N, C-alpha and C positions, 0 to 999 in steps of 0.2 A: 383648703384651708388645713385639713388633716394632715397631709404630706407635708405642708408646711411644720407644723408643730413637731412632727416627727422628726423634722431635717434640723431642727430646734434643739430638739431632746438628744440627737446624735452628738451634736457639737459640745454636749454638757455644759450649760449655761454656770454650771457654780466655777467653772474652769474659765470663763471669759476673763475676769479681772488680771489675770495673772501675767499673760505676755502683753498688755498694756502698762500694767505697773513695773515690768521691768524693763519696758521701751522709755518710760518717765526718767525709772532710778538712769539711766546714759543719758537720758538728755540732761535731768539735773546735776550729774557728775562731769559732764563737757561743759555746761551753762550754756548749755544750747537756747536759744528763743523756740518761744510756741510758737511756730508758723501754721498757717495754713493746709502745708503741706504735710508738718508734723503731727495735725491732728485726723487729716485724710487716713494717714498710715495707721492710726491708732483703732481707728473705725475699722480697718480691714482686720486689724489683730484681735478684734471680738469671735464675730459669729462665723465669716469667710475663715480665717485662717485656722478656728478651731473644727470647725466641719471638716476642713481638709486632712488635717491629722484626726482628728478623731475618728471622720469618718471611714479612713482608709483603714484604719487599725481595726474598726469594728467588723470590717465586712472582710475579716480575716481571723478573727476573734470570738466567732460565733459560739463554736464550743466550750473555750470558757466562760463568756460572758452570761452563759446560759446559766454555767454553776454559779455566778457569782451572786450573791443576794446582794454583797455593795452596790454592784453596777447596777442592779434593776431597782433597788433603794433611791439612790442618790446618784449616782455620774452619769446614768442617759439611759437610750433606749439599746435593746438589743437587735442587731441587724440579724433577719433570718432571710435565709436564700433568695425570696422573692422579691424582697427590698433592694438586695443589691445594687440592680444597676441605676434605679434612682437614686442610690447614695454614691452610685461611682460617677455616675453623669454631673450631679450635684461638685462633688469633688471638682473635678475635672474645669466646671465653670468657675470653680474660684479662683484657680489659678491667674489666672488674667487680671483680675480681681487686685490679690495680694502683688503681685510685680508687677503692675501698672501703678499703684500706688508709692513704691521705690521711685520707677521710671520718671514720677513728678516732682519729685527732691532735686532730680540731675547730678544726683551725689553718687559717684563711683563706687564709695566703701557701702552706701547705703544698700544700693542696688546690689551689688554681691553678695553682702548678707542677706540679705530678702530672698535673694534665688536660692543662696544656701539652705535657710532655712525651710523654703517649700521642697527643695530635694532630702533633708533631712526627714522631713515628714512622709515624704514617699519612701526613702530607702530604710526606715524602722519598721514599718507596716508591711510592706508590698515583698511577695516573693520574686525573683529569687535569693533577694539581697536578705531582705529581712532581718535589720540587726536587733530586733525583739527578740529572736532565737539566737541569738549568737552573743552570750555574756563574755566578757563585759561590756562589747560594745552595744549591747543596748540603754547600759545606763551612761555610759560616754556619752551616746547620742542624743540623751534626754538633757542632758549639761550645756550639753552644745546648740539645742534646738530649742530647750524652753527657757534659756538665760544669755548664754554668751551672744548667740546671733542678733534674736532682739536687744540686749543691751547695746551691743556695736551699730547697730542701726538707728538708735536713739543717740549715741555718743560722736556717730559721725555727723550728724547735726550743727555741730558746734565744735568739734576737735577733730585730730587725726587719730583714729583710733589703732594705731602702729605704735602710739606712744603712752598707751591704758598702762595702768600703776598693777603690779604684781596683783593686791587685792581683789579687782575683780575675774582676775581667771581662777584666784582660790575660792570667789565665791559661785563661781559655775560649777569650781570641782565638786565644790559641798550639795550642790544640786544633784548631780551625780550620785550623789551617797544618798540622797533622799530617794531618789528614784529606786536606786537597789533596796532600800527600806519597804516604797510601795510594791516591788517584785513581790516582796514578803507576805505582807497582807494577802495580796492573791494567790500564794503559793498553792491551797490547796485545789481548787479551780483551775490554774495553768498545770499542774500535774496532773489531773486527771484527764485533762485536753489534751495533754501531751506537748505542751508546751516551755520548750527549754529556756526558760529566764535564769536572773542569775540567783533567785532566791532556788529554782527548781535545782539547778546546777551545785551551787553550793552549799545549800541550805539556808534557810530563817536566821539562825545566827550569826552567818558568816553575812549575809545583806545588812542585818543589823550593824554589826561590827563595821562594816566599810562605812556606812552613812553617819558613824562615832568617830572614825577615824579621819575623816573628810571637815566633819564639821573642826573637830578639835585642831586638824591645821590652819582651816580658817581664822578659826578664834585667835590662835595664838600667833601666825606669823603674818597675819592680814592690820595693816594699821588705819582703821575705821577713826573717821573723825566723830560720826554721830555715833549718839548713847544705843540707840534705837536698835542698829546692825551688832550690836556687841553683845546686849539684852537677849537679841533674838538666838545669834550662835550660841549662847552659853545656857538658853534653857531648852534649844535644840540637844546640845550635849547633853543635857540632864536624860532627858525622854530617849534616844536614840541609846545610852549608859542601860536606861531600866528597859530596852528593848531588846539590848546585848544579853542582857543576864538571866532576862525573862521571856524568851523567844516565842510567846504565845500569842494567840490571835488578842486575848485583850490589852497587852502591853502595844504590841504593834501599830493595833488599832488609833491605841490613845498617841502614841508617837506620831504617826501621821496626820492626825487630826490638829495635834499640838505644832507639828510643821507649816503646816497648811496656813489655819488663823493667824500664827505666829508671824509669817510671811506677810500675810494681807497688812496685818499692823504695824510691823516693823517699816515696809515699803511706803506707807501713806505715811508715817512719822519721820521717815527722811526725806521723802519731799516736801513736806514742809519744811524741814530743818531742824529736826530733832535729832 
């Protein structure tokens, strides 16, 4: 049981709602029915997919995680060297579950997007590719992995993803910016550990400014029908503007919390039709 609890902590339960909510946003956008296959896939996007993504990341991030008070207090466990075999083997065991849930759908686009999601989780963290230390590919990978691909997984259950409107790609772009802001929150720990993230490479102000720019583009160019998405983007613009003007720990942390909690609220509101 202690090992199971440890693995749950590695998966960062606070992040569990994100992928299922994005998947549901895709279902909603395509007016897709909530089938048994969709519900099964939703379940694999909680513990299994988050353990795969976060576990691989934590195996190679021990030096920075040890220095991060945010990681120790909020996000999850620190994977020390003696725990790496357990985490690595469990991550490998999650792959058949995640891919298997896609095979159940018998949907080619869904299967391709799901395989892409697992591939991005590996490429982001594991050397020699390790996109996390190849900015701006680190932020692009997160926009792809944490929004576009799970959104396409849901969207494909009711419509052809090749015909998706531009506004959904703009939301994925804004997620790239939000990840850039998150690298600013981890700036000190990553720099001390020698991890070259976007914020370490270009500075915290540049990371916050990138988040601001992507949110502005999404707000201005996206034709969003529901008020929840527009309000979320507008609030995000204000929060990231403050972080850009004052790129210090307090403003950056406040912007990150605002964007995270705001997403949860906006996504739920959009799904229920607001």
